[in-house]
N, C-alpha and C positions, 0 to 999 in steps of 0.2 A: 543425450536424450533426444528421441525423435519426436516428431508431432504428435504420433499415435501414443507414445509412451506418457505424454503429459495426462492423457485420459485414463491410462492404465497404471497408475502409480501403485508401485508395490510398497510394502511397508517400509523399506530403506529409503525410498525416493519421497514418500510422504513424510517421513521423519525429517528427512533434509530439507524439504520445503517448509516443513512446520519451524524447524530450526532457524532457517533464514528469516522467516516471518517474525518469530519471537526476537530475533537479534534487531531487525528493524524497529520492532515496536520498543524495545529497550532503549535504542538510541534516540528515537523520536521522542519517547516519553522523557527522558533525561534532557533532552534539548528544550522540551516544552516547560519542564520544572525549573530549569535554570533561567529561562526567559521570564517566567511568571514571577520568580523570586526577584529578579532584576527589576520587572515593571512594579512589582510591589514595594520595592525600596525608593522609587523615583516618584517625586510629586506628580500627581496626575497631569498637570498642565504641562509637563516636561516630557511625558511619555511621547515618543516619536509614533506618528502613524504607522511607519514600517514596522515597529515592533508589534503593535496590534494585528498587522497583517501577517507576520511571521507566526504569531502564536495561533491564529486561525488556521493558517495553512498546515501547522503541525497537527492541530487537533483534527482536521480533515484527512491528513495522512494516517493517524492512529485510526480513524474510523474506517478507512480503506483498507487497513492492515487486518482490522478485526473482521472485516466483510470477507477477506481472502481466507482467513482461517475458518469461517463458517462454510464457505465454499469447499474447502478442503474436506471439512468434517462432513459435508453433504455429498460429497463425491462429483462435484461439478467444477472444482478447481481448473482452470486452464481453457475454459470454453468462454468464448466471446458473449457477453449479455447482450450485444446486438444482433449478432447473425447466427449464433451458437455454434460457430466454427471454432476449430482448434486455435488458440493463441499461440504464435510461433514461440518455441522454447528460447530464442534468443531474446525475445520481448520479456518473457516472464524471468529470464536471468537477470536482466537489467532492472525490471520493475516487477518484482515477484508479487505484487498485490494488483497488477493490472486486470482490469475488469473487461476491457475492449482490445480487440485487435487494432492494428494501426488505422486501417480504413474506417472502422466504425468510432474510434477515438476522434478521428477527424471530424466526422459528422456529428458527434456529441458535443465537439468543443465550438461548433458553429453556432 
């Protein structure tokens, strides 16, 4: 997939991206459900701070995945929300719900 292909997704490419996002959502949702079940069985004072952090990170990932699906539906999937340039396909391969190119992600993280 070339950089231009990201913005001109045909039906099969859109289906593949959607499949990958749904798979990510399924995995993260299962991890969150398992963690929440574990937290629910543990006395509140014994729940580790890292467990609360992991749960919040999983919820954030799920929200990011949902956002990527909306961008896919809106036809803007693969464009950086910071500079409106194409997000490199390699980045989308690694992180299919990326909202920013690497440069803009660095700026947003500061």
